[in-house]
MMTF fields as JSON, N, C-alpha, C and O atoms, coordinates in Angstrom:
{
  "mmtfVersion": "1.0.0",
  "mmtfProducer": "UNKNOWN",
  "numBonds": 427,
  "numAtoms": 428,
  "numGroups": 107,
  "numChains": 1,
  "numModels": 1,
  "chainsPerModel": [1],
  "groupsPerChain": [107],
  "chainIdList": ["A"],
  "bondAtomList": [4, 2, 8, 6, 12, 10, 16, 14, 20, 18, 24, 22, 28, 26, 32, 30, 36, 34, 40, 38, 44, 42, 48, 46, 52, 50, 56, 54, 60, 58, 64, 62, 68, 66, 72, 70, 76, 74, 80, 78, 84, 82, 88, 86, 92, 90, 96, 94, 100, 98, 104, 102, 108, 106, 112, 110, 116, 114, 120, 118, 124, 122, 128, 126, 132, 130, 136, 134, 140, 138, 144, 142, 148, 146, 152, 150, 156, 154, 160, 158, 164, 162, 168, 166, 172, 170, 176, 174, 180, 178, 184, 182, 188, 186, 192, 190, 196, 194, 200, 198, 204, 202, 208, 206, 212, 210, 216, 214, 220, 218, 224, 222, 228, 226, 232, 230, 236, 234, 240, 238, 244, 242, 248, 246, 252, 250, 256, 254, 260, 258, 264, 262, 268, 266, 272, 270, 276, 274, 280, 278, 284, 282, 288, 286, 292, 290, 296, 294, 300, 298, 304, 302, 308, 306, 312, 310, 316, 314, 320, 318, 324, 322, 328, 326, 332, 330, 336, 334, 340, 338, 344, 342, 348, 346, 352, 350, 356, 354, 360, 358, 364, 362, 368, 366, 372, 370, 376, 374, 380, 378, 384, 382, 388, 386, 392, 390, 396, 394, 400, 398, 404, 402, 408, 406, 412, 410, 416, 414, 420, 418, 424, 422],
  "bondOrderList": [1, 1, 1, 1, 1, 1, 1, 1, 1, 1, 1, 1, 1, 1, 1, 1, 1, 1, 1, 1, 1, 1, 1, 1, 1, 1, 1, 1, 1, 1, 1, 1, 1, 1, 1, 1, 1, 1, 1, 1, 1, 1, 1, 1, 1, 1, 1, 1, 1, 1, 1, 1, 1, 1, 1, 1, 1, 1, 1, 1, 1, 1, 1, 1, 1, 1, 1, 1, 1, 1, 1, 1, 1, 1, 1, 1, 1, 1, 1, 1, 1, 1, 1, 1, 1, 1, 1, 1, 1, 1, 1, 1, 1, 1, 1, 1, 1, 1, 1, 1, 1, 1, 1, 1, 1, 1],
  "groupList": [{"groupName": "UNK", "atomNameList": ["N", "CA", "C", "O"], "elementList": ["N", "C", "C", "O"], "formalChargeList": [0, 0, 0, 0], "bondAtomList": [1, 0, 2, 1, 3, 2], "bondOrderList": [1, 1, 2], "singleLetterCode": "X", "chemCompType": "L-PEPTIDE LINKING"}],
  "groupTypeList": [0, 0, 0, 0, 0, 0, 0, 0, 0, 0, 0, 0, 0, 0, 0, 0, 0, 0, 0, 0, 0, 0, 0, 0, 0, 0, 0, 0, 0, 0, 0, 0, 0, 0, 0, 0, 0, 0, 0, 0, 0, 0, 0, 0, 0, 0, 0, 0, 0, 0, 0, 0, 0, 0, 0, 0, 0, 0, 0, 0, 0, 0, 0, 0, 0, 0, 0, 0, 0, 0, 0, 0, 0, 0, 0, 0, 0, 0, 0, 0, 0, 0, 0, 0, 0, 0, 0, 0, 0, 0, 0, 0, 0, 0, 0, 0, 0, 0, 0, 0, 0, 0, 0, 0, 0, 0, 0],
  "groupIdList": [1, 2, 3, 4, 5, 6, 7, 8, 9, 10, 11, 12, 13, 14, 15, 16, 17, 18, 19, 20, 21, 22, 23, 24, 25, 26, 27, 28, 29, 30, 31, 32, 33, 34, 35, 36, 37, 38, 39, 40, 41, 42, 43, 44, 45, 46, 47, 48, 49, 50, 51, 52, 53, 54, 55, 56, 57, 58, 59, 60, 61, 62, 63, 64, 65, 66, 67, 68, 69, 70, 71, 72, 73, 74, 75, 76, 77, 78, 79, 80, 81, 82, 83, 84, 85, 86, 87, 88, 89, 90, 91, 92, 93, 94, 95, 96, 97, 98, 99, 100, 101, 102, 103, 104, 105, 106, 107],
  "secStructList": [7, 7, 1, 1, 7, 6, 6, 7, 7, 7, 6, 6, 6, 7, 7, 7, 1, 1, 3, 3, 3, 7, 6, 6, 6, 7, 7, 3, 3, 3, 2, 2, 2, 2, 2, 2, 2, 2, 7, 2, 2, 2, 2, 2, 2, 2, 6, 6, 1, 7, 7, 7, 7, 6, 6, 6, 7, 6, 2, 2, 2, 2, 2, 2, 2, 2, 2, 2, 2, 2, 2, 2, 6, 7, 1, 7, 3, 3, 3, 3, 3, 3, 1, 1, 7, 1, 1, 7, 7, 7, 7, 1, 7, 6, 6, 7, 7, 6, 6, 7, 3, 3, 3, 3, 3, 3, 7],
  "xCoordList": [14.279, 15.096, 15.149, 16.234, 14.023, 14.029, 14.291, 14.071, 14.759, 15.001, 13.915, 13.322, 13.649, 12.623, 11.248, 10.468, 10.941, 9.678, 8.671, 7.59, 9.008, 8.145, 6.815, 5.816, 6.777, 5.527, 5.294, 5.508, 4.859, 4.61, 3.668, 3.191, 3.41, 2.464, 3.004, 3.731, 2.639, 3.05, 2.505, 1.33, 3.367, 2.986, 1.904, 1.06, 1.911, 0.969, -0.342, -1.403, -0.311, -1.556, -1.99, -3.13, -1.109, -1.449, -1.249, -1.528, -0.77, -0.524, 0.675, 1.476, 0.782, 1.881, 2.74, 3.526, 2.604, 3.386, 4.577, 4.465, 5.721, 6.918, 7.288, 7.319, 7.564, 7.864, 9.341, 10.215, 9.596, 10.94, 11.039, 10.114, 12.166, 12.361, 13.268, 14.299, 12.875, 13.748, 14.94, 14.773, 16.123, 17.332, 17.506, 18.272, 16.811, 16.943, 15.835, 16.109, 14.58, 13.471, 12.844, 12.026, 13.222, 12.687, 11.211, 10.553, 10.675, 9.316, 9.221, 10.189, 8.068, 7.878, 7.006, 6.034, 7.372, 6.646, 6.62, 7.636, 5.462, 5.396, 5.931, 5.879, 6.436, 7.028, 5.991, 6.332, 4.734, 3.682, 3.516, 3.433, 3.467, 3.328, 4.565, 4.455, 5.735, 6.966, 7.01, 7.353, 6.666, 6.664, 5.612, 5.862, 4.436, 3.333, 3.613, 3.372, 4.115, 4.278, 5.619, 5.701, 6.655, 7.98, 8.452, 9.377, 7.835, 8.196, 9.041, 9.827, 8.872, 9.579, 11.085, 11.879, 11.485, 12.911, 13.599, 14.678, 12.987, 13.561, 13.586, 14.548, 12.522, 12.471, 13.604, 14.25, 13.843, 14.911, 16.27, 17.118, 16.493, 17.749, 17.95, 19.085, 16.872, 17.005, 17.365, 17.77, 17.227, 17.575, 19.083, 19.541, 19.846, 21.299, 21.89, 23.089, 21.062, 21.556, 20.75, 19.717, 21.215, 20.406, 19.37, 19.719, 18.118, 17.015, 16.548, 16.504, 16.193, 15.625, 14.287, 14.172, 13.284, 11.939, 11.891, 12.868, 10.763, 10.59, 10.652, 11.05, 10.274, 10.36, 11.811, 12.181, 12.613, 14.024, 14.898, 15.982, 14.443, 15.218, 14.296, 13.939, 13.898, 12.872, 13.222, 12.332, 14.491, 14.81, 14.169, 14.078, 13.724, 12.954, 11.691, 11.327, 11.024, 9.8, 10.109, 9.321, 11.235, 11.616, 11.804, 11.373, 12.44, 12.629, 11.287, 11.085, 10.366, 9.048, 8.262, 7.527, 8.403, 7.727, 8.234, 7.447, 9.536, 10.097, 9.585, 9.296, 9.473, 8.934, 7.483, 7.066, 6.713, 5.317, 5.236, 4.43, 6.065, 6.07, 6.4, 5.784, 7.357, 7.706, 6.53, 6.229, 5.87, 4.775, 3.595, 2.96, 3.286, 2.127, 2.506, 1.632, 3.811, 4.26, 4.047, 3.87, 4.058, 3.843, 4.708, 4.876, 5.257, 6.048, 5.209, 5.717, 3.935, 3.079, 2.011, 0.884, 2.369, 1.46, 1.203, 2.137, -0.063, -0.446, -1.186, -2.162, -0.732, -1.369, -1.791, -0.992, -3.04, -3.51, -4.321, -4.93, -4.325, -5.082, -5.755, -5.343, -6.795, -7.521, -7.864, -8.415, -7.54, -7.795, -9.181, -9.579, -9.934, -11.277, -12.233, -11.839, -13.47, -14.543, -15.191, -15.218, -15.712, -16.419, -17.881, -18.622, -18.289, -19.686, -19.993, -19.22, -21.142, -21.536, -22.228, -23.168, -21.763, -22.403, -22.832, -22.371, -23.718, -24.24, -23.367, -23.731, -22.226, -21.331, -20.79, -20.355, -20.815, -20.325, -18.816, -18.215, -18.189, -16.747, -16.1, -16.12, -15.524, -14.91, -13.445, -12.773, -12.918, -11.498, -11.156, -9.976, -12.14, -11.898, -11.571, -12.358, -10.419, -10.01, -10.417, -9.832, -11.412, -11.811, -12.433, -12.574, -12.811, -13.383, -12.319, -12.656, -11.053, -9.975, -10.046, -10.344, -9.765, -9.812, -8.435, -7.7, -8.096, -6.865, -7.235, -7.881, -6.825, -7.095, -5.782, -4.811, -5.75, -4.562, -4.977, -5.907, -4.282, -4.543, -3.318, -2.211, -3.507, -2.413, -2.717, -3.75, -1.823, -2.052, -1.179, -1.225],
  "yCoordList": [19.663, 19.557, 20.882, 21.297, 21.565, 22.842, 23.97, 23.838, 25.074, 26.208, 27.253, 27.288, 28.086, 29.124, 28.545, 29.174, 27.374, 26.707, 26.843, 26.258, 27.605, 27.646, 28.336, 28.007, 29.271, 29.958, 29.956, 30.963, 28.83, 28.716, 27.572, 26.886, 27.383, 26.362, 25.626, 26.193, 24.357, 23.521, 24.1, 24.455, 24.187, 24.701, 23.847, 24.372, 22.544, 21.635, 21.482, 21.527, 21.305, 20.994, 22.084, 22.074, 23.021, 24.082, 23.694, 24.492, 22.481, 22.041, 22.758, 23.369, 22.671, 23.373, 22.465, 22.958, 21.156, 20.219, 19.678, 19.388, 19.543, 18.918, 19.478, 18.736, 20.767, 21.42, 21.338, 21.373, 21.226, 21.199, 22.377, 22.64, 23.084, 24.258, 23.923, 23.272, 24.376, 24.276, 25.191, 26.323, 24.71, 25.489, 26.665, 27.58, 26.67, 27.777, 28.816, 29.991, 28.379, 29.347, 29.524, 30.423, 28.675, 28.699, 28.318, 28.582, 27.689, 27.166, 26.088, 25.364, 25.967, 24.997, 23.838, 24.025, 22.637, 21.425, 20.533, 20.386, 19.927, 19.045, 17.661, 17.25, 16.966, 15.653, 14.663, 13.777, 14.806, 13.916, 14.058, 13.057, 15.295, 15.531, 15.075, 14.506, 15.328, 14.911, 13.401, 12.899, 12.676, 11.217, 10.727, 9.806, 11.349, 10.93, 11.234, 10.389, 12.425, 12.857, 12.499, 12.304, 12.41, 12.113, 10.71, 10.199, 10.087, 8.734, 8.696, 9.605, 7.648, 7.48, 7.356, 7.87, 6.671, 6.498, 7.837, 8.093, 8.683, 9.997, 10.849, 11.575, 10.756, 11.522, 11.095, 11.942, 9.8, 9.31, 9.812, 10.156, 9.859, 10.335, 11.823, 12.285, 12.583, 14.037, 14.494, 15.642, 13.636, 14.014, 14.188, 14.868, 13.575, 13.661, 14.776, 15.046, 15.422, 16.457, 17.735, 17.745, 18.803, 20.023, 19.838, 19.559, 19.994, 19.651, 20.855, 21.979, 20.588, 21.607, 21.088, 19.925, 21.948, 21.548, 21.285, 21.528, 20.793, 20.45, 21.68, 21.567, 22.834, 24.055, 24.474, 24.922, 24.334, 24.719, 23.622, 23.905, 22.396, 21.241, 20.32, 19.248, 20.722, 19.985, 18.552, 17.781, 18.169, 16.783, 15.786, 14.601, 16.242, 15.363, 14.879, 13.707, 15.793, 15.429, 14.54, 13.653, 14.763, 13.918, 12.476, 11.55, 12.283, 10.93, 10.266, 9.096, 11.021, 10.47, 10.188, 9.202, 11.036, 10.813, 9.541, 8.772, 9.315, 8.087, 6.853, 5.834, 6.943, 5.826, 5.569, 4.415, 6.628, 6.485, 5.832, 4.926, 6.289, 5.712, 4.221, 3.433, 3.836, 2.419, 1.636, 0.533, 2.21, 1.517, 1.284, 0.231, 2.249, 2.101, 1.579, 1.245, 1.505, 0.936, 1.827, 1.322, 3.134, 4.053, 5.283, 5.786, 5.764, 6.991, 8.19, 9.311, 7.993, 9.075, 9.373, 8.887, 10.168, 10.497, 11.99, 12.79, 12.359, 13.77, 14.042, 13.361, 15.023, 15.37, 16.823, 17.693, 17.086, 18.468, 18.611, 17.653, 19.82, 20.039, 21.385, 22.283, 21.513, 22.766, 22.959, 22.063, 24.135, 24.418, 24.922, 25.027, 25.238, 25.747, 25.21, 24.845, 25.167, 24.723, 25.922, 27.007, 25.74, 26.839, 26.858, 27.773, 25.855, 25.823, 26.671, 26.733, 27.328, 28.246, 27.473, 26.721, 27.658, 27.004, 28.067, 29.208, 27.67, 28.605, 28.702, 29.388, 28.032, 28.081, 29.48, 30.106, 29.972, 31.318, 31.356, 32.42, 30.224, 30.176, 29.577, 28.36, 30.418, 29.948, 29.617, 29.287, 29.694, 29.453, 27.976, 27.626, 27.106, 25.675, 25.101, 25.243, 24.456, 23.856, 22.399, 21.655, 21.967, 20.563, 20.184, 18.995, 21.16, 20.892, 20.796, 20.688, 20.834, 20.773, 19.464, 18.409, 19.555, 18.377, 18.101, 19.024, 16.837, 16.412, 15.368, 14.371, 15.598, 14.665, 14.043, 14.752, 12.719, 12.018, 11.167, 10.365, 11.348, 10.561, 9.708, 10.231, 8.415, 7.498, 6.852, 6.202, 7.03, 6.478, 5.269, 4.664],
  "zCoordList": [2.425, 1.243, 0.495, 0.088, 0.298, -0.385, 0.582, 1.786, 0.051, 0.907, 0.672, -0.406, 1.638, 1.557, 1.241, 0.526, 1.754, 1.468, 2.601, 2.536, 3.636, 4.809, 4.537, 5.176, 3.619, 3.308, 1.81, 1.136, 1.298, -0.125, -0.412, 0.492, -1.696, -2.123, -3.336, -4.151, -3.442, -4.558, -5.865, -5.96, -6.853, -8.165, -8.807, -9.532, -8.556, -9.201, -8.445, -9.067, -7.139, -6.413, -5.447, -4.985, -5.134, -4.191, -2.735, -1.841, -2.485, -1.121, -0.514, -1.222, 0.799, 1.462, 2.337, 3.147, 2.189, 3.001, 2.218, 1.027, 2.895, 2.35, 0.976, -0.005, 0.899, -0.369, -0.728, 0.139, -2.028, -2.584, -3.548, -4.317, -3.5, -4.346, -5.526, -5.36, -6.722, -7.893, -7.645, -7.191, -7.938, -7.661, -8.614, -8.313, -9.766, -10.714, -10.565, -10.318, -10.715, -10.708, -9.331, -9.133, -8.377, -7.011, -6.94, -5.934, -8.015, -7.97, -6.915, -6.681, -6.271, -5.187, -5.65, -6.382, -5.208, -5.548, -4.323, -3.643, -4.026, -2.857, -3.23, -4.389, -2.241, -2.483, -3.02, -3.803, -2.607, -3.092, -4.61, -5.321, -5.101, -6.539, -7.308, -8.394, -6.744, -7.419, -7.581, -8.652, -6.528, -6.603, -7.59, -8.368, -7.555, -8.421, -9.891, -10.754, -10.181, -11.561, -12.185, -13.397, -11.389, -11.932, -11.593, -12.224, -10.616, -10.231, -8.973, -8.707, -8.214, -6.951, -7.187, -6.399, -8.276, -8.557, -8.816, -8.281, -9.626, -9.907, -8.648, -8.397, -7.86, -6.61, -5.673, -5.056, -5.565, -4.689, -5.165, -4.342, -6.477, -7.023, -6.868, -6.756, -6.86, -6.774, -5.368, -5.184, -4.388, -3.023, -2.861, -1.942, -3.753, -3.665, -4.524, -4.447, -5.339, -6.251, -6.094, -5.424, -6.703, -6.729, -7.836, -8.983, -7.488, -8.376, -9.179, -8.679, -10.462, -11.339, -11.854, -12.241, -11.856, -12.286, -13.792, -14.502, -14.269, -15.682, -16.581, -17.74, -16.085, -16.885, -17.091, -18.176, -16.079, -16.151, -16.754, -17.264, -16.7, -17.15, -17.937, -17.448, -19.166, -19.925, -20.286, -20.645, -20.203, -20.559, -19.596, -19.916, -18.422, -17.525, -18.229, -18.133, -18.94, -19.654, -20.85, -21.18, -21.497, -22.63, -22.179, -22.866, -21.039, -20.508, -20.218, -20.542, -19.605, -19.298, -20.573, -20.635, -21.589, -22.871, -23.533, -24.085, -23.481, -24.042, -23.316, -23.943, -21.994, -21.224, -21.611, -21.715, -21.826, -22.243, -23.618, -23.834, -24.542, -25.886, -25.85, -26.567, -25.03, -24.886, -24.311, -24.767, -23.312, -22.635, -23.56, -23.492, -24.426, -25.3, -26.68, -27.48, -26.963, -28.22, -29.42, -30.528, -29.241, -30.352, -30.173, -29.062, -31.286, -31.24, -31.641, -31.644, -31.982, -32.444, -31.397, -31.494, -30.404, -29.312, -29.339, -29.375, -29.321, -29.313, -28.014, -27.701, -27.26, -26.0, -26.064, -26.41, -25.733, -25.651, -24.384, -23.908, -23.841, -22.613, -22.657, -23.391, -21.865, -21.745, -20.292, -19.653, -19.76, -18.356, -18.077, -16.917, -19.118, -18.87, -19.907, -21.014, -19.538, -20.402, -21.055, -20.476, -22.249, -22.889, -22.478, -22.836, -21.733, -21.377, -20.171, -19.215, -20.233, -19.164, -18.077, -18.333, -16.863, -15.734, -14.747, -14.789, -13.866, -12.885, -11.648, -10.692, -11.644, -10.496, -10.325, -11.291, -9.109, -8.852, -8.716, -8.864, -8.438, -8.256, -9.496, -9.676, -10.354, -11.583, -11.403, -12.38, -10.175, -9.954, -9.871, -9.867, -9.805, -9.687, -11.057, -11.993, -11.183, -12.439, -12.542, -13.329, -11.76, -11.793, -13.128, -13.417, -13.95, -15.255, -16.341, -17.52, -15.971, -16.948, -17.717, -17.158, -19.012, -19.861, -20.432, -20.782, -20.522, -21.17, -22.199, -21.879, -23.438, -24.519, -24.955, -25.22, -25.03, -25.495, -26.684, -26.592, -27.801, -29.006, -29.286, -29.412, -29.383, -29.685, -31.016, -31.18, -31.96, -33.308, -33.533, -34.604]
}
């Protein structure tokens, strides 16, 4: 589905299987991540059109935010994330983002 995807990695997970390219920025995303993060219905619809990622086409995130608000019954949702911890560990490999934290507050 994507072009120039033979030697690249998914922007979200780093995988290299079944990549799709954003038509504007040429960012690569694997089909597994697209289905998981955007939904199977949206993924099925994007196969018929030229696809743009969430950075290039932010209204994708607005639609998902509205669905989240409906699901939890609140319009006041605050989401914050941090890719690194401030705590010092003895791990020699600091490139692993497995310590990333996401905080969601629903009022």
